[in-house]
C-alpha positions as a LaTeX table, in Angstrom:
\begin{tabular}{lrrr}
\hline
Residue & $x$ (\AA) & $y$ (\AA) & $z$ (\AA) \\
\hline
Met1 & 79.91 & 125.38 & 107.45 \\
Asn2 & 83.11 & 125.94 & 109.38 \\
Glu3 & 85.90 & 123.42 & 109.30 \\
Tyr4 & 85.36 & 121.85 & 112.71 \\
Lys5 & 81.67 & 121.29 & 111.92 \\
Lys6 & 82.72 & 119.48 & 108.73 \\
Leu7 & 84.95 & 117.22 & 110.81 \\
Leu8 & 82.15 & 116.57 & 113.26 \\
Ser9 & 79.88 & 115.67 & 110.35 \\
Leu10 & 82.50 & 113.18 & 109.12 \\
Ser11 & 82.66 & 111.77 & 112.63 \\
Leu12 & 78.91 & 111.15 & 112.70 \\
Glu13 & 79.04 & 109.56 & 109.26 \\
Glu14 & 81.77 & 107.17 & 110.43 \\
Leu15 & 79.61 & 106.23 & 113.43 \\
Glu16 & 76.75 & 105.29 & 111.12 \\
Ile17 & 79.05 & 103.24 & 108.92 \\
Ala18 & 80.59 & 101.49 & 111.92 \\
Ala19 & 77.12 & 100.50 & 113.16 \\
Leu20 & 76.26 & 99.05 & 109.76 \\
Leu21 & 79.52 & 97.12 & 109.71 \\
Leu22 & 78.84 & 95.72 & 113.17 \\
Asp23 & 75.40 & 94.55 & 112.04 \\
Arg24 & 77.01 & 92.83 & 109.04 \\
Glu25 & 79.61 & 91.17 & 111.32 \\
His26 & 82.56 & 93.01 & 109.76 \\
Tyr27 & 84.27 & 93.53 & 113.11 \\
Arg28 & 87.73 & 94.47 & 111.85 \\
Thr29 & 86.39 & 97.26 & 109.66 \\
Cys30 & 83.90 & 98.34 & 112.33 \\
Leu31 & 86.82 & 98.88 & 114.70 \\
Ser32 & 88.61 & 101.02 & 112.13 \\
Arg33 & 85.57 & 103.17 & 111.35 \\
Ser34 & 84.77 & 103.57 & 115.06 \\
Tyr35 & 88.28 & 104.86 & 115.61 \\
Tyr36 & 87.96 & 107.31 & 112.74 \\
Ser37 & 84.74 & 108.59 & 114.21 \\
Ile38 & 86.62 & 109.38 & 117.42 \\
Tyr39 & 89.58 & 110.75 & 115.48 \\
Tyr40 & 87.47 & 113.19 & 113.43 \\
Ala41 & 85.64 & 114.32 & 116.57 \\
Thr42 & 88.99 & 114.90 & 118.27 \\
Gln43 & 90.27 & 116.81 & 115.24 \\
Ala44 & 87.13 & 119.00 & 115.36 \\
Leu45 & 87.73 & 119.64 & 119.05 \\
Leu46 & 91.36 & 120.57 & 118.48 \\
Leu47 & 90.50 & 122.79 & 115.54 \\
Ser48 & 87.92 & 124.64 & 117.62 \\
Gln49 & 90.87 & 125.72 & 119.79 \\
Asn50 & 93.15 & 126.47 & 116.80 \\
Leu51 & 95.21 & 123.36 & 117.51 \\
Asp52 & 96.40 & 120.99 & 114.81 \\
Ala53 & 98.36 & 117.75 & 114.80 \\
Ser54 & 99.99 & 116.19 & 111.78 \\
Thr55 & 99.86 & 112.62 & 113.12 \\
His56 & 97.41 & 110.38 & 114.92 \\
Lys57 & 99.73 & 110.12 & 117.92 \\
Gly58 & 100.05 & 113.90 & 117.91 \\
Thr59 & 96.27 & 114.18 & 118.00 \\
Ile60 & 96.14 & 111.84 & 120.99 \\
Arg61 & 98.88 & 113.83 & 122.74 \\
Leu62 & 97.20 & 117.21 & 122.12 \\
Phe63 & 93.85 & 115.87 & 123.32 \\
Gly64 & 95.48 & 114.77 & 126.56 \\
Gln65 & 97.33 & 118.05 & 127.05 \\
His66 & 94.54 & 120.47 & 126.18 \\
Phe67 & 91.37 & 118.65 & 127.18 \\
Val68 & 92.15 & 115.94 & 129.75 \\
Lys69 & 94.79 & 117.74 & 131.82 \\
Thr70 & 92.55 & 120.83 & 131.89 \\
Gly71 & 89.64 & 118.77 & 133.22 \\
Gln72 & 87.33 & 119.33 & 130.26 \\
Phe73 & 87.35 & 115.56 & 129.62 \\
Ser74 & 88.01 & 112.74 & 132.05 \\
Ser75 & 90.98 & 110.45 & 131.61 \\
Glu76 & 88.46 & 107.79 & 130.57 \\
Phe77 & 88.10 & 109.60 & 127.23 \\
Ala78 & 91.87 & 109.62 & 126.70 \\
Lys79 & 91.84 & 105.86 & 127.26 \\
Ile80 & 88.97 & 105.43 & 124.78 \\
Leu81 & 90.93 & 107.36 & 122.15 \\
Ser82 & 94.14 & 105.45 & 122.82 \\
Asp83 & 92.49 & 102.01 & 122.88 \\
Ala84 & 90.56 & 102.72 & 119.68 \\
Tyr85 & 93.80 & 103.83 & 118.02 \\
Glu86 & 95.56 & 100.59 & 118.98 \\
Leu87 & 92.70 & 98.48 & 117.63 \\
Arg88 & 92.61 & 100.55 & 114.46 \\
Gln89 & 96.31 & 99.87 & 113.95 \\
Leu90 & 95.64 & 96.15 & 114.16 \\
Ser91 & 92.54 & 96.41 & 111.98 \\
Asp92 & 94.23 & 98.33 & 109.21 \\
Tyr93 & 97.70 & 96.82 & 109.22 \\
Asp94 & 97.51 & 93.23 & 110.51 \\
Ala95 & 96.03 & 90.98 & 107.83 \\
Asp96 & 95.47 & 88.19 & 110.37 \\
Phe97 & 93.49 & 90.37 & 112.78 \\
Thr98 & 89.72 & 89.92 & 112.54 \\
Gly99 & 88.45 & 91.54 & 115.71 \\
Thr100 & 85.59 & 90.19 & 117.78 \\
Leu101 & 81.97 & 91.08 & 118.28 \\
Ala102 & 82.74 & 92.11 & 121.87 \\
Glu103 & 85.61 & 94.42 & 120.83 \\
Ala104 & 83.68 & 95.98 & 117.98 \\
Ala105 & 80.53 & 96.53 & 120.04 \\
Arg106 & 82.51 & 98.02 & 122.94 \\
Ile107 & 84.52 & 100.41 & 120.79 \\
Leu108 & 81.42 & 101.48 & 118.85 \\
Glu109 & 79.57 & 102.30 & 122.08 \\
Gln110 & 82.59 & 104.17 & 123.39 \\
Ala111 & 82.85 & 106.06 & 120.10 \\
Lys112 & 79.20 & 107.12 & 120.41 \\
Ala113 & 79.83 & 108.40 & 123.95 \\
Phe114 & 83.03 & 110.17 & 122.89 \\
Val115 & 81.40 & 111.91 & 119.91 \\
Ala116 & 78.38 & 112.92 & 122.00 \\
Glu117 & 80.66 & 114.49 & 124.59 \\
Val118 & 82.59 & 116.39 & 121.90 \\
Glu119 & 79.32 & 117.57 & 120.32 \\
Gln120 & 78.10 & 118.81 & 123.67 \\
Leu121 & 81.28 & 120.77 & 124.30 \\
Leu122 & 81.37 & 122.26 & 120.80 \\
Asn123 & 77.70 & 123.25 & 120.94 \\
Ala124 & 78.32 & 125.03 & 124.24 \\
Gln125 & 81.06 & 127.17 & 122.65 \\
\hline
\end{tabular}
């Protein structure tokens, strides 16, 4: 299995975990796992084009430059990635942040759409 397929597999695993966490009402952790699902999918996408970022912000920047500005993804997907990152920051680093059902459900659904779009593009390559 090539490296970007491994990353896509991790992405799908994180989606499953996020859904379980949502069902168990662990919204903070669901937000984090949903973000990582998007992050791994983005990493797979970048790797498929021999691109690599050493930071999360770098990943977001490269996605915008190489996939949104080129029209392969709409700006909506850049916003999904950015919003999920911001919520992940709160989830992982703010002990008082709990997240809400609405936030967790929204980000999980967006993560599913994001990963599906990445899968479609990678399968077409």
